[in-house]
LUMDO-978818 format. One record per residue (C-alpha): residue in three letters; x, y, z. Coordinates in Angstrom, 1 decimal. Layout:
BEGIN
<markol><res>ALA</res><xx>X</xx><yy>Y</yy><zz>Z</zz></markol>
...
END
This chain:
BEGIN
<markol><res>UNK</res><xx>64.6</xx><yy>-72.1</yy><zz>-82.1</zz></markol>
<markol><res>UNK</res><xx>65.8</xx><yy>-69.4</yy><zz>-84.4</zz></markol>
<markol><res>UNK</res><xx>67.6</xx><yy>-66.3</yy><zz>-83.0</zz></markol>
<markol><res>UNK</res><xx>65.1</xx><yy>-64.0</yy><zz>-81.4</zz></markol>
<markol><res>UNK</res><xx>64.4</xx><yy>-60.6</yy><zz>-82.9</zz></markol>
<markol><res>UNK</res><xx>61.6</xx><yy>-58.6</yy><zz>-81.2</zz></markol>
<markol><res>UNK</res><xx>61.0</xx><yy>-56.7</yy><zz>-84.5</zz></markol>
<markol><res>UNK</res><xx>60.0</xx><yy>-60.0</yy><zz>-86.2</zz></markol>
<markol><res>UNK</res><xx>57.4</xx><yy>-62.4</yy><zz>-84.9</zz></markol>
<markol><res>UNK</res><xx>59.0</xx><yy>-65.7</yy><zz>-83.9</zz></markol>
<markol><res>UNK</res><xx>57.6</xx><yy>-68.8</yy><zz>-85.5</zz></markol>
<markol><res>UNK</res><xx>54.9</xx><yy>-69.7</yy><zz>-83.0</zz></markol>
<markol><res>UNK</res><xx>55.5</xx><yy>-73.4</yy><zz>-83.1</zz></markol>
<markol><res>UNK</res><xx>59.3</xx><yy>-73.0</yy><zz>-82.6</zz></markol>
<markol><res>UNK</res><xx>58.7</xx><yy>-70.5</yy><zz>-79.9</zz></markol>
<markol><res>UNK</res><xx>56.3</xx><yy>-72.7</yy><zz>-78.0</zz></markol>
<markol><res>UNK</res><xx>58.5</xx><yy>-75.8</yy><zz>-78.5</zz></markol>
<markol><res>UNK</res><xx>61.3</xx><yy>-74.1</yy><zz>-76.6</zz></markol>
<markol><res>UNK</res><xx>61.4</xx><yy>-74.2</yy><zz>-72.8</zz></markol>
<markol><res>UNK</res><xx>61.1</xx><yy>-71.1</yy><zz>-70.7</zz></markol>
<markol><res>UNK</res><xx>64.9</xx><yy>-70.9</yy><zz>-70.1</zz></markol>
<markol><res>UNK</res><xx>65.6</xx><yy>-71.1</yy><zz>-73.8</zz></markol>
<markol><res>UNK</res><xx>63.1</xx><yy>-68.3</yy><zz>-74.5</zz></markol>
<markol><res>UNK</res><xx>64.5</xx><yy>-66.1</yy><zz>-71.7</zz></markol>
<markol><res>UNK</res><xx>68.1</xx><yy>-66.7</yy><zz>-72.9</zz></markol>
<markol><res>UNK</res><xx>67.1</xx><yy>-65.7</yy><zz>-76.5</zz></markol>
<markol><res>UNK</res><xx>65.3</xx><yy>-62.5</yy><zz>-75.3</zz></markol>
<markol><res>UNK</res><xx>68.2</xx><yy>-61.6</yy><zz>-73.1</zz></markol>
<markol><res>UNK</res><xx>70.7</xx><yy>-62.2</yy><zz>-75.9</zz></markol>
<markol><res>UNK</res><xx>68.7</xx><yy>-60.0</yy><zz>-78.2</zz></markol>
<markol><res>UNK</res><xx>68.8</xx><yy>-57.1</yy><zz>-75.8</zz></markol>
<markol><res>UNK</res><xx>72.5</xx><yy>-57.6</yy><zz>-75.2</zz></markol>
<markol><res>UNK</res><xx>73.0</xx><yy>-57.4</yy><zz>-79.0</zz></markol>
<markol><res>UNK</res><xx>71.2</xx><yy>-54.1</yy><zz>-78.9</zz></markol>
<markol><res>UNK</res><xx>73.3</xx><yy>-53.0</yy><zz>-75.9</zz></markol>
<markol><res>UNK</res><xx>70.1</xx><yy>-52.1</yy><zz>-74.1</zz></markol>
<markol><res>UNK</res><xx>70.4</xx><yy>-50.8</yy><zz>-70.6</zz></markol>
<markol><res>UNK</res><xx>67.7</xx><yy>-51.9</yy><zz>-68.2</zz></markol>
<markol><res>UNK</res><xx>67.5</xx><yy>-52.0</yy><zz>-64.4</zz></markol>
<markol><res>UNK</res><xx>66.6</xx><yy>-55.7</yy><zz>-64.3</zz></markol>
<markol><res>UNK</res><xx>67.5</xx><yy>-57.7</yy><zz>-67.4</zz></markol>
<markol><res>UNK</res><xx>65.8</xx><yy>-60.9</yy><zz>-66.2</zz></markol>
<markol><res>UNK</res><xx>62.5</xx><yy>-59.2</yy><zz>-65.3</zz></markol>
<markol><res>UNK</res><xx>62.5</xx><yy>-57.4</yy><zz>-68.6</zz></markol>
<markol><res>UNK</res><xx>63.1</xx><yy>-60.6</yy><zz>-70.5</zz></markol>
<markol><res>UNK</res><xx>60.4</xx><yy>-62.3</yy><zz>-68.5</zz></markol>
<markol><res>UNK</res><xx>57.7</xx><yy>-59.8</yy><zz>-69.6</zz></markol>
<markol><res>UNK</res><xx>58.9</xx><yy>-60.0</yy><zz>-73.2</zz></markol>
<markol><res>UNK</res><xx>58.6</xx><yy>-63.8</yy><zz>-73.0</zz></markol>
<markol><res>UNK</res><xx>55.1</xx><yy>-63.7</yy><zz>-71.5</zz></markol>
<markol><res>UNK</res><xx>53.9</xx><yy>-61.3</yy><zz>-74.2</zz></markol>
<markol><res>UNK</res><xx>55.5</xx><yy>-63.4</yy><zz>-76.9</zz></markol>
<markol><res>UNK</res><xx>53.8</xx><yy>-66.5</yy><zz>-75.4</zz></markol>
<markol><res>UNK</res><xx>50.5</xx><yy>-64.7</yy><zz>-75.5</zz></markol>
<markol><res>UNK</res><xx>51.1</xx><yy>-63.8</yy><zz>-79.2</zz></markol>
<markol><res>UNK</res><xx>52.2</xx><yy>-67.3</yy><zz>-80.1</zz></markol>
<markol><res>UNK</res><xx>49.1</xx><yy>-68.8</yy><zz>-78.5</zz></markol>
<markol><res>UNK</res><xx>46.9</xx><yy>-66.2</yy><zz>-80.3</zz></markol>
<markol><res>UNK</res><xx>45.5</xx><yy>-64.5</yy><zz>-77.2</zz></markol>
<markol><res>UNK</res><xx>43.1</xx><yy>-62.3</yy><zz>-79.2</zz></markol>
<markol><res>UNK</res><xx>43.3</xx><yy>-59.1</yy><zz>-77.0</zz></markol>
<markol><res>UNK</res><xx>47.1</xx><yy>-59.2</yy><zz>-77.2</zz></markol>
<markol><res>UNK</res><xx>47.3</xx><yy>-59.9</yy><zz>-80.9</zz></markol>
<markol><res>UNK</res><xx>44.8</xx><yy>-57.2</yy><zz>-81.6</zz></markol>
<markol><res>UNK</res><xx>46.6</xx><yy>-54.7</yy><zz>-79.4</zz></markol>
<markol><res>UNK</res><xx>50.0</xx><yy>-55.5</yy><zz>-81.0</zz></markol>
<markol><res>UNK</res><xx>48.5</xx><yy>-55.0</yy><zz>-84.5</zz></markol>
<markol><res>UNK</res><xx>46.8</xx><yy>-51.7</yy><zz>-83.5</zz></markol>
<markol><res>UNK</res><xx>49.9</xx><yy>-50.3</yy><zz>-81.9</zz></markol>
<markol><res>UNK</res><xx>51.9</xx><yy>-51.1</yy><zz>-85.0</zz></markol>
<markol><res>UNK</res><xx>49.2</xx><yy>-49.3</yy><zz>-87.2</zz></markol>
<markol><res>UNK</res><xx>49.6</xx><yy>-46.4</yy><zz>-84.8</zz></markol>
<markol><res>UNK</res><xx>53.3</xx><yy>-46.2</yy><zz>-85.6</zz></markol>
<markol><res>UNK</res><xx>55.1</xx><yy>-48.3</yy><zz>-83.0</zz></markol>
<markol><res>UNK</res><xx>57.6</xx><yy>-50.9</yy><zz>-84.3</zz></markol>
<markol><res>UNK</res><xx>57.0</xx><yy>-54.4</yy><zz>-83.1</zz></markol>
<markol><res>UNK</res><xx>59.6</xx><yy>-54.3</yy><zz>-80.3</zz></markol>
<markol><res>UNK</res><xx>58.1</xx><yy>-51.1</yy><zz>-78.8</zz></markol>
<markol><res>UNK</res><xx>54.6</xx><yy>-52.6</yy><zz>-79.2</zz></markol>
<markol><res>UNK</res><xx>55.8</xx><yy>-55.7</yy><zz>-77.2</zz></markol>
<markol><res>UNK</res><xx>57.2</xx><yy>-53.3</yy><zz>-74.6</zz></markol>
<markol><res>UNK</res><xx>53.9</xx><yy>-51.3</yy><zz>-74.4</zz></markol>
<markol><res>UNK</res><xx>52.0</xx><yy>-54.5</yy><zz>-73.8</zz></markol>
<markol><res>UNK</res><xx>54.5</xx><yy>-55.8</yy><zz>-71.3</zz></markol>
<markol><res>UNK</res><xx>54.2</xx><yy>-52.5</yy><zz>-69.4</zz></markol>
<markol><res>UNK</res><xx>50.5</xx><yy>-53.0</yy><zz>-69.1</zz></markol>
<markol><res>UNK</res><xx>51.0</xx><yy>-56.6</yy><zz>-68.0</zz></markol>
<markol><res>UNK</res><xx>53.6</xx><yy>-55.6</yy><zz>-65.4</zz></markol>
<markol><res>UNK</res><xx>51.2</xx><yy>-53.0</yy><zz>-64.0</zz></markol>
<markol><res>UNK</res><xx>48.4</xx><yy>-55.6</yy><zz>-64.0</zz></markol>
<markol><res>UNK</res><xx>50.4</xx><yy>-58.1</yy><zz>-62.1</zz></markol>
<markol><res>UNK</res><xx>51.6</xx><yy>-55.4</yy><zz>-59.6</zz></markol>
<markol><res>UNK</res><xx>48.0</xx><yy>-54.5</yy><zz>-58.8</zz></markol>
<markol><res>UNK</res><xx>47.0</xx><yy>-58.2</yy><zz>-58.3</zz></markol>
<markol><res>UNK</res><xx>49.9</xx><yy>-58.8</yy><zz>-55.9</zz></markol>
<markol><res>UNK</res><xx>49.4</xx><yy>-55.4</yy><zz>-54.1</zz></markol>
<markol><res>UNK</res><xx>45.7</xx><yy>-55.5</yy><zz>-53.8</zz></markol>
<markol><res>UNK</res><xx>45.3</xx><yy>-59.2</yy><zz>-53.1</zz></markol>
<markol><res>UNK</res><xx>41.5</xx><yy>-58.7</yy><zz>-53.3</zz></markol>
<markol><res>UNK</res><xx>40.6</xx><yy>-61.3</yy><zz>-55.8</zz></markol>
<markol><res>UNK</res><xx>38.2</xx><yy>-64.0</yy><zz>-54.7</zz></markol>
<markol><res>UNK</res><xx>37.7</xx><yy>-67.5</yy><zz>-56.2</zz></markol>
<markol><res>UNK</res><xx>36.0</xx><yy>-67.2</yy><zz>-59.5</zz></markol>
<markol><res>UNK</res><xx>37.3</xx><yy>-63.7</yy><zz>-60.2</zz></markol>
<markol><res>UNK</res><xx>38.4</xx><yy>-63.2</yy><zz>-63.8</zz></markol>
<markol><res>UNK</res><xx>41.9</xx><yy>-61.8</yy><zz>-63.3</zz></markol>
<markol><res>UNK</res><xx>42.5</xx><yy>-61.4</yy><zz>-67.1</zz></markol>
<markol><res>UNK</res><xx>39.6</xx><yy>-59.1</yy><zz>-67.9</zz></markol>
<markol><res>UNK</res><xx>41.2</xx><yy>-55.9</yy><zz>-66.3</zz></markol>
<markol><res>UNK</res><xx>44.4</xx><yy>-56.7</yy><zz>-68.3</zz></markol>
<markol><res>UNK</res><xx>42.4</xx><yy>-57.1</yy><zz>-71.5</zz></markol>
<markol><res>UNK</res><xx>40.5</xx><yy>-53.9</yy><zz>-70.7</zz></markol>
<markol><res>UNK</res><xx>43.7</xx><yy>-51.9</yy><zz>-70.2</zz></markol>
<markol><res>UNK</res><xx>45.0</xx><yy>-53.3</yy><zz>-73.5</zz></markol>
<markol><res>UNK</res><xx>41.9</xx><yy>-52.1</yy><zz>-75.3</zz></markol>
<markol><res>UNK</res><xx>42.6</xx><yy>-48.6</yy><zz>-74.0</zz></markol>
<markol><res>UNK</res><xx>46.3</xx><yy>-48.6</yy><zz>-74.7</zz></markol>
<markol><res>UNK</res><xx>47.6</xx><yy>-46.3</yy><zz>-77.5</zz></markol>
<markol><res>UNK</res><xx>50.9</xx><yy>-45.8</yy><zz>-79.1</zz></markol>
<markol><res>UNK</res><xx>50.7</xx><yy>-42.2</yy><zz>-77.8</zz></markol>
<markol><res>UNK</res><xx>50.3</xx><yy>-43.4</yy><zz>-74.2</zz></markol>
<markol><res>UNK</res><xx>53.5</xx><yy>-45.5</yy><zz>-74.6</zz></markol>
<markol><res>UNK</res><xx>55.4</xx><yy>-42.6</yy><zz>-76.2</zz></markol>
<markol><res>UNK</res><xx>54.4</xx><yy>-40.2</yy><zz>-73.4</zz></markol>
<markol><res>UNK</res><xx>55.2</xx><yy>-42.8</yy><zz>-70.7</zz></markol>
<markol><res>UNK</res><xx>58.8</xx><yy>-43.0</yy><zz>-71.9</zz></markol>
<markol><res>UNK</res><xx>59.2</xx><yy>-39.2</yy><zz>-71.7</zz></markol>
END
């Protein structure tokens, strides 16, 4: 796999051919090159990796959201962060609420939140 750069879409085939540890290592190395400070580097890298996995496998809601956020002025890296934040909140609520029953579509609330996400929301959340 080529060196990861969140501002450039990785080659989907190369990205998916790598194992999770390789992907995480690449994302962590990227953030180290940026000298990014974060409370939990591994968790941060994990959400990056999940979003990149969704993009590489062409999950329509995620691809559309990334493209829309970039049209609204976010660079690719910030758009991945914005999507990752929505994903983290979604997972938090699933674990916290533990109300899902068999047959519940756990993805739809995530996709719905992505449909409503804007670059402005992300900018204000960081303030």
